ZADO-1210 file (C-alpha; in nm, 4 decimals, padded with zeros to 6 digits):
<atoms>
<atom x="05.0338" y="06.3295" z="15.4024" code="MET" pos="1"/>
<atom x="04.8639" y="06.6457" z="15.2586" code="ASN" pos="2"/>
<atom x="04.9907" y="06.8377" z="14.9552" code="THR" pos="3"/>
<atom x="05.2026" y="07.0552" z="15.1450" code="THR" pos="4"/>
<atom x="05.3800" y="06.7988" z="15.3415" code="GLU" pos="5"/>
<atom x="05.4319" y="06.6108" z="15.0273" code="ARG" pos="6"/>
<atom x="05.5728" y="06.9189" z="14.8731" code="SER" pos="7"/>
<atom x="05.8360" y="06.9789" z="15.1562" code="LEU" pos="8"/>
<atom x="05.9482" y="06.6185" z="15.1237" code="HIS" pos="9"/>
<atom x="06.0135" y="06.6864" z="14.7563" code="ARG" pos="10"/>
<atom x="06.3895" y="06.7938" z="14.6955" code="THR" pos="11"/>
<atom x="06.3841" y="06.9117" z="14.3240" code="GLY" pos="12"/>
<atom x="06.4459" y="07.2767" z="14.2286" code="PRO" pos="13"/>
<atom x="06.1613" y="07.5164" z="14.2529" code="VAL" pos="14"/>
<atom x="06.1014" y="07.8212" z="14.0250" code="ALA" pos="15"/>
<atom x="05.8713" y="08.1105" z="14.0734" code="PHE" pos="16"/>
<atom x="05.7405" y="08.2539" z="13.7496" code="ILE" pos="17"/>
<atom x="05.5410" y="08.5667" z="13.7265" code="THR" pos="18"/>
<atom x="05.2678" y="08.6015" z="13.4708" code="GLY" pos="19"/>
<atom x="05.3215" y="08.2223" z="13.4230" code="GLY" pos="20"/>
<atom x="04.9978" y="08.1067" z="13.3321" code="SER" pos="21"/>
<atom x="04.9863" y="08.2117" z="12.9635" code="ARG" pos="22"/>
<atom x="05.1881" y="08.3757" z="12.6965" code="GLY" pos="23"/>
<atom x="05.5608" y="08.3806" z="12.7325" code="ILE" pos="24"/>
<atom x="05.5453" y="08.2835" z="13.0956" code="GLY" pos="25"/>
<atom x="05.3528" y="07.9688" z="13.0195" code="TYR" pos="26"/>
<atom x="05.6217" y="07.8719" z="12.7425" code="GLY" pos="27"/>
<atom x="05.8930" y="07.9298" z="13.0168" code="ILE" pos="28"/>
<atom x="05.6801" y="07.7046" z="13.2647" code="ALA" pos="29"/>
<atom x="05.6521" y="07.4123" z="13.0285" code="GLN" pos="30"/>
<atom x="06.0324" y="07.4114" z="12.9726" code="HIS" pos="31"/>
<atom x="06.0928" y="07.4391" z="13.3375" code="LEU" pos="32"/>
<atom x="05.8555" y="07.1733" z="13.4093" code="ALA" pos="33"/>
<atom x="06.0324" y="06.9517" z="13.1530" code="ARG" pos="34"/>
<atom x="06.3707" y="07.0259" z="13.3273" code="ALA" pos="35"/>
<atom x="06.2492" y="06.8878" z="13.6520" code="GLY" pos="36"/>
<atom x="06.1369" y="07.2064" z="13.8343" code="PHE" pos="37"/>
<atom x="05.8385" y="07.2436" z="14.0670" code="ASP" pos="38"/>
<atom x="05.6743" y="07.5575" z="13.9840" code="LEU" pos="39"/>
<atom x="05.4858" y="07.8372" z="14.1575" code="ALA" pos="40"/>
<atom x="05.2766" y="08.0230" z="13.9020" code="ILE" pos="41"/>
<atom x="05.1560" y="08.3956" z="13.9413" code="ASN" pos="42"/>
<atom x="04.9009" y="08.5508" z="13.7553" code="GLY" pos="43"/>
<atom x="04.6126" y="08.7772" z="13.8091" code="VAL" pos="44"/>
<atom x="04.3203" y="08.5486" z="13.7051" code="ARG" pos="45"/>
<atom x="04.1298" y="08.3562" z="13.9441" code="PRO" pos="46"/>
<atom x="04.2531" y="07.9867" z="13.9689" code="GLU" pos="47"/>
<atom x="03.9461" y="07.8359" z="13.8158" code="GLU" pos="48"/>
<atom x="04.0117" y="08.0231" z="13.4993" code="ALA" pos="49"/>
<atom x="04.3795" y="07.8796" z="13.4920" code="VAL" pos="50"/>
<atom x="04.3314" y="07.5438" z="13.6028" code="ASN" pos="51"/>
<atom x="04.3773" y="07.3757" z="13.2653" code="ASP" pos="52"/>
<atom x="04.6992" y="07.5214" z="13.2238" code="ALA" pos="53"/>
<atom x="04.8150" y="07.4252" z="13.5757" code="LEU" pos="54"/>
<atom x="04.7054" y="07.0625" z="13.5055" code="ASP" pos="55"/>
<atom x="04.9022" y="07.0441" z="13.2030" code="ASP" pos="56"/>
<atom x="05.2107" y="07.1393" z="13.3893" code="LEU" pos="57"/>
<atom x="05.1459" y="06.8913" z="13.6468" code="ARG" pos="58"/>
<atom x="05.0931" y="06.6420" z="13.3923" code="LYS" pos="59"/>
<atom x="05.4622" y="06.7087" z="13.2973" code="LEU" pos="60"/>
<atom x="05.5658" y="06.6030" z="13.6725" code="GLY" pos="61"/>
<atom x="05.5655" y="06.9228" z="13.8519" code="SER" pos="62"/>
<atom x="05.4259" y="07.0127" z="14.1832" code="ASP" pos="63"/>
<atom x="05.2233" y="07.3287" z="14.0940" code="VAL" pos="64"/>
<atom x="05.1372" y="07.6242" z="14.3212" code="LEU" pos="65"/>
<atom x="04.9233" y="07.9032" z="14.1914" code="TYR" pos="66"/>
<atom x="04.9944" y="08.2308" z="14.3441" code="CYS" pos="67"/>
<atom x="04.7221" y="08.4679" z="14.2342" code="PRO" pos="68"/>
<atom x="04.8098" y="08.8611" z="14.2764" code="GLY" pos="69"/>
<atom x="04.9295" y="09.1596" z="14.1267" code="ASP" pos="70"/>
<atom x="05.3109" y="09.2115" z="14.1464" code="ILE" pos="71"/>
<atom x="05.2611" y="09.5858" z="14.1600" code="ALA" pos="72"/>
<atom x="05.1105" y="09.5593" z="14.5058" code="SER" pos="73"/>
<atom x="05.3588" y="09.5252" z="14.7887" code="ALA" pos="74"/>
<atom x="05.1135" y="09.3211" z="15.0060" code="GLU" pos="75"/>
<atom x="05.0710" y="09.0771" z="14.7116" code="ALA" pos="76"/>
<atom x="05.4245" y="09.0160" z="14.6633" code="ARG" pos="77"/>
<atom x="05.4987" y="08.9518" z="15.0184" code="LEU" pos="78"/>
<atom x="05.1819" y="08.7126" z="15.0284" code="THR" pos="79"/>
<atom x="05.3119" y="08.5221" z="14.7235" code="MET" pos="80"/>
<atom x="05.6498" y="08.4732" z="14.8835" code="VAL" pos="81"/>
<atom x="05.5134" y="08.3422" z="15.1988" code="GLU" pos="82"/>
<atom x="05.2820" y="08.1027" z="15.0168" code="ARG" pos="83"/>
<atom x="05.5929" y="07.9445" z="14.8359" code="ILE" pos="84"/>
<atom x="05.7933" y="07.9273" z="15.1778" code="LYS" pos="85"/>
<atom x="05.4817" y="07.7507" z="15.3278" code="SER" pos="86"/>
<atom x="05.4149" y="07.5072" z="15.0437" code="HIS" pos="87"/>
<atom x="05.7737" y="07.4147" z="14.9091" code="PHE" pos="88"/>
<atom x="06.0138" y="07.5368" z="15.1862" code="GLY" pos="89"/>
<atom x="06.2730" y="07.6321" z="14.9267" code="ARG" pos="90"/>
<atom x="06.3279" y="07.8495" z="14.6026" code="LEU" pos="91"/>
<atom x="06.5904" y="07.8305" z="14.3391" code="ASN" pos="92"/>
<atom x="06.4837" y="08.0401" z="14.0500" code="VAL" pos="93"/>
<atom x="06.2657" y="08.3635" z="14.0199" code="LEU" pos="94"/>
<atom x="06.1429" y="08.4379" z="13.6822" code="VAL" pos="95"/>
<atom x="06.0311" y="08.8176" z="13.6430" code="ASN" pos="96"/>
<atom x="05.8092" y="08.7699" z="13.3514" code="ASN" pos="97"/>
<atom x="05.4756" y="08.9554" z="13.4337" code="ALA" pos="98"/>
<atom x="05.4194" y="09.2679" z="13.2290" code="GLY" pos="99"/>
<atom x="05.1635" y="09.4876" z="13.1014" code="VAL" pos="100"/>
<atom x="05.1258" y="09.6944" z="12.7895" code="ALA" pos="101"/>
<atom x="04.9754" y="10.0720" z="12.7833" code="PRO" pos="102"/>
<atom x="04.6204" y="10.0468" z="12.7883" code="ASN" pos="103"/>
<atom x="04.6297" y="10.2747" z="12.5080" code="GLU" pos="104"/>
<atom x="04.9467" y="10.3580" z="12.2672" code="ARG" pos="105"/>
<atom x="04.9740" y="10.7144" z="12.2748" code="ARG" pos="106"/>
<atom x="05.2627" y="10.9491" z="12.1450" code="ASP" pos="107"/>
<atom x="05.5014" y="11.0447" z="12.4261" code="ILE" pos="108"/>
<atom x="05.3688" y="11.4134" z="12.3484" code="LEU" pos="109"/>
<atom x="05.0327" y="11.3060" z="12.4938" code="ASP" pos="110"/>
<atom x="05.0795" y="11.0122" z="12.7128" code="ALA" pos="111"/>
<atom x="04.9642" y="11.0404" z="13.0547" code="THR" pos="112"/>
<atom x="05.1166" y="11.0138" z="13.3856" code="GLU" pos="113"/>
<atom x="04.8460" y="10.7451" z="13.5002" code="GLU" pos="114"/>
<atom x="04.9475" y="10.5382" z="13.2154" code="SER" pos="115"/>
<atom x="05.3307" y="10.5924" z="13.2941" code="PHE" pos="116"/>
<atom x="05.2456" y="10.4771" z="13.6844" code="HIS" pos="117"/>
<atom x="05.0429" y="10.1880" z="13.5705" code="TYR" pos="118"/>
<atom x="05.3249" y="10.0534" z="13.3338" code="VAL" pos="119"/>
<atom x="05.6079" y="10.0930" z="13.5682" code="LEU" pos="120"/>
<atom x="05.4611" y="09.9842" z="13.8603" code="SER" pos="121"/>
<atom x="05.4052" y="09.6523" z="13.7061" code="THR" pos="122"/>
<atom x="05.7069" y="09.6341" z="13.4748" code="ASN" pos="123"/>
<atom x="05.9650" y="09.7720" z="13.6970" code="LEU" pos="124"/>
<atom x="05.8797" y="09.8601" z="14.0549" code="GLN" pos="125"/>
<atom x="05.7089" y="09.5277" z="14.1037" code="GLY" pos="126"/>
<atom x="05.9881" y="09.2894" z="13.9728" code="PRO" pos="127"/>
<atom x="06.2504" y="09.5435" z="14.1419" code="TYR" pos="128"/>
<atom x="06.1043" y="09.4746" z="14.5001" code="PHE" pos="129"/>
<atom x="06.0214" y="09.1044" z="14.4293" code="LEU" pos="130"/>
<atom x="06.3802" y="09.0464" z="14.3316" code="THR" pos="131"/>
<atom x="06.4787" y="09.2211" z="14.6460" code="GLN" pos="132"/>
<atom x="06.2690" y="08.9921" z="14.8577" code="SER" pos="133"/>
<atom x="06.3787" y="08.6700" z="14.6717" code="VAL" pos="134"/>
<atom x="06.7403" y="08.7593" z="14.6765" code="ALA" pos="135"/>
<atom x="06.7504" y="08.7736" z="15.0459" code="ASN" pos="136"/>
<atom x="06.5888" y="08.4275" z="15.0735" code="TRP" pos="137"/>
<atom x="06.8519" y="08.2911" z="14.8156" code="LEU" pos="138"/>
<atom x="07.1243" y="08.4303" z="15.0155" code="ILE" pos="139"/>
<atom x="06.9910" y="08.2691" z="15.3345" code="ALA" pos="140"/>
<atom x="06.9492" y="07.9260" z="15.1419" code="GLN" pos="141"/>
<atom x="07.3112" y="07.9477" z="15.0010" code="SER" pos="142"/>
<atom x="07.4248" y="07.9999" z="15.3554" code="GLY" pos="143"/>
<atom x="07.2806" y="07.6898" z="15.4532" code="GLN" pos="144"/>
<atom x="07.3403" y="07.4445" z="15.1695" code="GLN" pos="145"/>
<atom x="07.7010" y="07.4505" z="15.0157" code="ALA" pos="146"/>
<atom x="07.5912" y="07.3066" z="14.6886" code="ASP" pos="147"/>
<atom x="07.2925" y="07.5573" z="14.6475" code="PHE" pos="148"/>
<atom x="07.2035" y="07.6774" z="14.2886" code="TRP" pos="149"/>
<atom x="06.9988" y="07.9693" z="14.2499" code="GLY" pos="150"/>
<atom x="06.9552" y="08.2721" z="13.9969" code="CYS" pos="151"/>
<atom x="06.7241" y="08.5242" z="13.8750" code="ILE" pos="152"/>
<atom x="06.6086" y="08.5815" z="13.5547" code="ILE" pos="153"/>
<atom x="06.4270" y="08.9086" z="13.4275" code="ASN" pos="154"/>
<atom x="06.2311" y="08.8771" z="13.1016" code="VAL" pos="155"/>
<atom x="06.2532" y="09.2267" z="12.9350" code="SER" pos="156"/>
<atom x="06.2236" y="09.3151" z="12.5854" code="SER" pos="157"/>
<atom x="06.4125" y="09.4613" z="12.2700" code="VAL" pos="158"/>
<atom x="06.2083" y="09.7716" z="12.3848" code="SER" pos="159"/>
<atom x="06.4847" y="09.8314" z="12.6428" code="ALA" pos="160"/>
<atom x="06.6965" y="09.9708" z="12.3731" code="THR" pos="161"/>
<atom x="06.4647" y="10.0034" z="12.0639" code="VAL" pos="162"/>
<atom x="06.2734" y="10.3293" z="12.0913" code="ALA" pos="163"/>
<atom x="05.8993" y="10.3220" z="12.0187" code="SER" pos="164"/>
<atom x="05.7366" y="10.6564" z="12.0703" code="VAL" pos="165"/>
<atom x="05.3848" y="10.5606" z="12.1028" code="ASN" pos="166"/>
<atom x="05.4423" y="10.3324" z="12.4083" code="ARG" pos="167"/>
<atom x="05.7506" y="10.5443" z="12.5687" code="GLY" pos="168"/>
<atom x="05.6405" y="10.3992" z="12.9279" code="GLU" pos="169"/>
<atom x="05.6843" y="10.0533" z="12.8110" code="TYR" pos="170"/>
<atom x="06.0385" y="10.1235" z="12.6719" code="CYS" pos="171"/>
<atom x="06.1191" y="10.3062" z="13.0002" code="VAL" pos="172"/>
<atom x="06.0269" y="10.0171" z="13.1981" code="ALA" pos="173"/>
<atom x="06.2123" y="09.7582" z="13.0196" code="LYS" pos="174"/>
<atom x="06.5375" y="09.9868" z="13.0093" code="ALA" pos="175"/>
<atom x="06.4953" y="10.0034" z="13.3713" code="GLY" pos="176"/>
<atom x="06.4671" y="09.6449" z="13.4166" code="LEU" pos="177"/>
<atom x="06.7530" y="09.5884" z="13.2271" code="SER" pos="178"/>
<atom x="06.9685" y="09.8102" z="13.4699" code="MET" pos="179"/>
<atom x="06.8129" y="09.6358" z="13.7541" code="ALA" pos="180"/>
<atom x="06.9561" y="09.2997" z="13.6162" code="THR" pos="181"/>
<atom x="07.3001" y="09.4581" z="13.6207" code="GLN" pos="182"/>
<atom x="07.2476" y="09.6098" z="13.9659" code="LEU" pos="183"/>
<atom x="07.1445" y="09.2749" z="14.1217" code="PHE" pos="184"/>
<atom x="07.4006" y="09.0794" z="13.9279" code="ALA" pos="185"/>
<atom x="07.6884" y="09.3026" z="14.0872" code="VAL" pos="186"/>
<atom x="07.5306" y="09.2938" z="14.4426" code="ARG" pos="187"/>
<atom x="07.4696" y="08.9119" z="14.4383" code="LEU" pos="188"/>
<atom x="07.8105" y="08.8101" z="14.2865" code="GLY" pos="189"/>
<atom x="07.9600" y="08.7495" z="14.6186" code="GLU" pos="190"/>
<atom x="07.7039" y="08.4736" z="14.6848" code="TYR" pos="191"/>
<atom x="07.7382" y="08.3203" z="14.3511" code="ASN" pos="192"/>
<atom x="07.3777" y="08.3740" z="14.2499" code="ILE" pos="193"/>
<atom x="07.3838" y="08.4863" z="13.8887" code="PRO" pos="194"/>
<atom x="07.1190" y="08.7432" z="13.7460" code="VAL" pos="195"/>
<atom x="07.0417" y="08.7267" z="13.3854" code="TYR" pos="196"/>
<atom x="06.8160" y="08.9258" z="13.1404" code="GLU" pos="197"/>
<atom x="06.6442" y="08.7712" z="12.8488" code="VAL" pos="198"/>
<atom x="06.5243" y="09.0080" z="12.5908" code="ARG" pos="199"/>
<atom x="06.2665" y="08.8956" z="12.3535" code="PRO" pos="200"/>
<atom x="06.1694" y="09.0423" z="12.0303" code="GLY" pos="201"/>
<atom x="05.8350" y="08.9985" z="11.8314" code="ILE" pos="202"/>
<atom x="05.6666" y="08.7178" z="12.0157" code="ILE" pos="203"/>
<atom x="05.3203" y="08.5966" z="11.9248" code="LYS" pos="204"/>
<atom x="05.1157" y="08.6093" z="12.2234" code="THR" pos="205"/>
<atom x="04.7911" y="08.7797" z="12.3314" code="ASP" pos="206"/>
<atom x="04.9669" y="09.0863" z="12.4034" code="MET" pos="207"/>
<atom x="05.0614" y="09.1060" z="12.0217" code="THR" pos="208"/>
<atom x="04.7227" y="08.9829" z="11.8902" code="ALA" pos="209"/>
<atom x="04.6109" y="09.3284" z="11.8172" code="GLY" pos="210"/>
<atom x="04.9162" y="09.4224" z="11.6073" code="VAL" pos="211"/>
<atom x="04.9288" y="09.0888" z="11.4123" code="THR" pos="212"/>
<atom x="04.8708" y="09.2463" z="11.0614" code="ALA" pos="213"/>
<atom x="05.1264" y="09.4997" z="11.1227" code="LYS" pos="214"/>
<atom x="05.3953" y="09.2636" z="11.2176" code="TYR" pos="215"/>
<atom x="05.3091" y="09.0082" z="10.9783" code="ASP" pos="216"/>
<atom x="05.3809" y="09.2776" z="10.7051" code="ALA" pos="217"/>
<atom x="05.6875" y="09.3919" z="10.8778" code="LEU" pos="218"/>
<atom x="05.8362" y="09.0465" z="10.9128" code="LEU" pos="219"/>
<atom x="05.7748" y="08.9778" z="10.5412" code="GLU" pos="220"/>
<atom x="05.9422" y="09.2774" z="10.4594" code="SER" pos="221"/>
<atom x="06.2569" y="09.1875" z="10.6310" code="GLY" pos="222"/>
<atom x="06.2307" y="09.3429" z="10.9843" code="LEU" pos="223"/>
<atom x="06.3999" y="09.0289" z="11.1356" code="CYS" pos="224"/>
<atom x="06.6928" y="08.8408" z="10.9929" code="VAL" pos="225"/>
<atom x="06.4872" y="08.5206" z="11.0548" code="GLN" pos="226"/>
<atom x="06.1437" y="08.5875" z="10.8819" code="LYS" pos="227"/>
<atom x="05.9012" y="08.4672" z="11.1459" code="ARG" pos="228"/>
<atom x="05.7312" y="08.5521" z="11.4646" code="TRP" pos="229"/>
<atom x="05.9031" y="08.4556" z="11.7693" code="GLY" pos="230"/>
<atom x="05.7057" y="08.1973" z="11.9886" code="LEU" pos="231"/>
<atom x="05.6880" y="08.1720" z="12.3401" code="ALA" pos="232"/>
<atom x="05.8480" y="07.8187" z="12.3028" code="ASP" pos="233"/>
<atom x="06.1685" y="08.0179" z="12.1985" code="ASP" pos="234"/>
<atom x="06.1842" y="08.2297" z="12.4962" code="VAL" pos="235"/>
<atom x="06.1206" y="07.9149" z="12.7328" code="GLY" pos="236"/>
<atom x="06.4263" y="07.7366" z="12.5796" code="ARG" pos="237"/>
<atom x="06.6299" y="08.0151" z="12.6511" code="ALA" pos="238"/>
<atom x="06.5160" y="08.0588" z="13.0160" code="VAL" pos="239"/>
<atom x="06.5282" y="07.6898" z="13.0884" code="ALA" pos="240"/>
<atom x="06.8983" y="07.6756" z="12.9749" code="ALA" pos="241"/>
<atom x="06.9941" y="07.9483" z="13.2185" code="LEU" pos="242"/>
<atom x="06.7598" y="07.8055" z="13.5095" code="ALA" pos="243"/>
<atom x="06.9408" y="07.4725" z="13.4776" code="ARG" pos="244"/>
<atom x="07.2825" y="07.6177" z="13.5085" code="GLY" pos="245"/>
<atom x="07.4093" y="07.6316" z="13.1779" code="ASP" pos="246"/>
<atom x="07.5669" y="07.9356" z="13.1850" code="PHE" pos="247"/>
<atom x="07.6858" y="07.9673" z="13.5467" code="PRO" pos="248"/>
<atom x="07.9715" y="08.2153" z="13.4677" code="TYR" pos="249"/>
<atom x="07.7571" y="08.4702" z="13.2585" code="SER" pos="250"/>
<atom x="07.5917" y="08.6675" z="13.5378" code="THR" pos="251"/>
<atom x="07.4644" y="09.0154" z="13.4204" code="GLY" pos="252"/>
<atom x="07.4478" y="08.9166" z="13.0529" code="GLN" pos="253"/>
<atom x="07.1607" y="08.9549" z="12.8132" code="VAL" pos="254"/>
<atom x="07.0366" y="08.6803" z="12.6105" code="ILE" pos="255"/>
<atom x="06.8583" y="08.8018" z="12.3057" code="LEU" pos="256"/>
<atom x="06.5594" y="08.5894" z="12.1543" code="VAL" pos="257"/>
<atom x="06.4676" y="08.8443" z="11.8743" code="ASP" pos="258"/>
<atom x="06.5381" y="08.6532" z="11.5398" code="GLY" pos="259"/>
<atom x="06.8240" y="08.9145" z="11.4595" code="GLY" pos="260"/>
<atom x="06.5726" y="09.1965" z="11.4873" code="LEU" pos="261"/>
<atom x="06.8410" y="09.4217" z="11.6764" code="THR" pos="262"/>
<atom x="07.1379" y="09.3200" z="11.4478" code="LEU" pos="263"/>
<atom x="07.2767" y="09.6170" z="11.2636" code="PRO" pos="264"/>
<atom x="07.2581" y="09.5768" z="10.9030" code="ARG" pos="265"/>
<atom x="07.3454" y="09.7769" z="10.5865" code="LEU" pos="266"/>
</atoms>
């Protein structure tokens, strides 16, 4: 029996995590593996560059399929979904986590259309249409299995509501993803497929490595109620609870993982 045949004979839940080979996505993948999920992991690096991460997930008991590709590409999205269908034959959870920052932070009075297109095509257009594709597959599965459980989880950012004028394109993309969560939650309600938004704050990853000193000082001065960096593990715990079905009657809701950053305070 080959690897694909063994995968088709497994019956546990499957999660597809975009940007799942490092950073927040990898923290999510670790928690979903521990929760008993088999995993489809998307990333843009070649497979040999992420083999160590994939092997560590396999050691947690998961069947792991790597799906390289840029989620901004319609062709790549189609290829990834078809690979998951071929390998697993099923899917329960989509985690839209992959995202990019502007290549250069520039004031919105000077920012370029090229940067706007680059960020929104990955952070909003890609997950929007990937969700459309996966949602139709989840609907089909729900019609075939009376006890089917599936959900969609969008990883956005506090930038959905907190304005940063030197990266406006990022804020606009995350605000759009937040609305997409509500739209798909409403549309998929009749099929009992919840859609959630997880909204991280300041998380220590390679994306924030270049501003470590800045945020170290801000955290120390009380930027957040909890005076520490958030970790990928913090986000992974929240996503795993949603993916397991611990909040089945909370579709469309936002889970803040921001250490109290966005709490109004005097």
